[in-house]
Residue, then its C-alpha position, 0 to 999 in steps of 0.5 A: m904177729n899172730d901165733r894163734e892157730p886160726t879157726h874157720p870161719a874166723r871169729l871176729v869181735v868188732l868194736i864200734s862207737g857210732r853208726g857202724r857203717n864199716l860193721e855193716a860192710i863187713m856183715r855184707a861181705i860175710d853174707a855174700g860169702e866174700l869173707d870166711a868169718e863170723i862176728v861173735l860179738v859187737a862191743s861199744n863204749k856207747a850204749r846208744a851207738p846206732g851200730l848196736q841196733t844194727a847188730r841186734l837186728a842181724g841177730l849178733p851178740v852185743v855188749s856196751i861197756a861204759p867208761r863212766d862205770f870205771p875209775d880209770r882207763e886201765s880198769y875200763d880196758a881190763a874189763l873190755a879185754h876180759r869180755i872180748a877174750a871170752e869170745k876167743p877171737d881170731w881178730v879184734v876189729l876196730a870199726g870206728f871205735m873212738r877210744v885210744l886203747s891202753d898198751v896193756f890192752v893192745e899187748r893182750f891181743a898183739g898181732r890180732i887187732v886191726n883198725i881202719h884210719p882215714s888217711l894214707l898212712p904214715k901221713y896224717k896220724g890222729l885226727h882231722t885227716h881230711d883238713r890236713a890233706l887239703a891244707a897240704g895241697d895233696a893230690d890224693h887221699g884215702a884210707s889205710v887198714h893197719f895192725v894196732t900197736p901201742t903207738l897211735d896209728d903206727g902199726p904195719v899197713i895191710r892195704q890202702g885205698r886211694i882217691t883223687i882230691r878234686e878241685g873244690d873238695t871240702a873236708d866233709m866231701l872227702a870224708d863222705r867219698i872215702m867212706d862210701r867209695i873206699e872204706q865200705r870195700l877196703y876193710a873187708a878186703a883187708l880182713d880177707d887178706l888176713i883170714s886167707g893167710r895172704v898177708v902175714w905180719r912177721e918179725d921183719g915186716i908184712y908179707r903178702d903172698d910170701r913176699l916181704q912188702s916194701n910198701p903196702l898194697i894201694v888200690d885206686y878207688d876213683e870211679d869204678a875201681s873194683g878194690q880187689 
């Protein structure tokens, strides 16, 4: 639940650990005028994360904070939170940030941290989601953008994207198709939901257009789905 008065454009801090493909998608949405936001910092736990170079080339502020420089997770998270808080973010965006954040960190930015997870939550929290969907014989699979809470992958879902599992699909094939077809559009759309105020997290749940959601919005991304 975000009680902070929003700014325009919304101030985003994006956390990455790798290539930063979702970061790139968010950058494109901002450049295209599809997202009323600015990225005020890109932070990583890995100094050599390729996404940091992408951000540098775009002229964005970057910082890497290495966990090995701290004695424990709590002190690392405190340093990371301090650096993020200095940017006065409206939203903290986890975009392939491969660390489990401590409860203290999550609570500091409660209601302002979002994540994208490669499954149709509440199915398949945690790792190996594509293998698990295939092993279960699911007909479809996808990704979810959700609020981050202290419990892993358990926060309220903002919106989801879905594709059909095809005969012969492997986990790698699903991963590629979900990234290319869903995640590249889903995250920016979910952020727009939040920034525009269309989606709000209140005490009794997620509201979309002032209506309490019993289930999150789910968009089919097979073939030429628009994702809107």
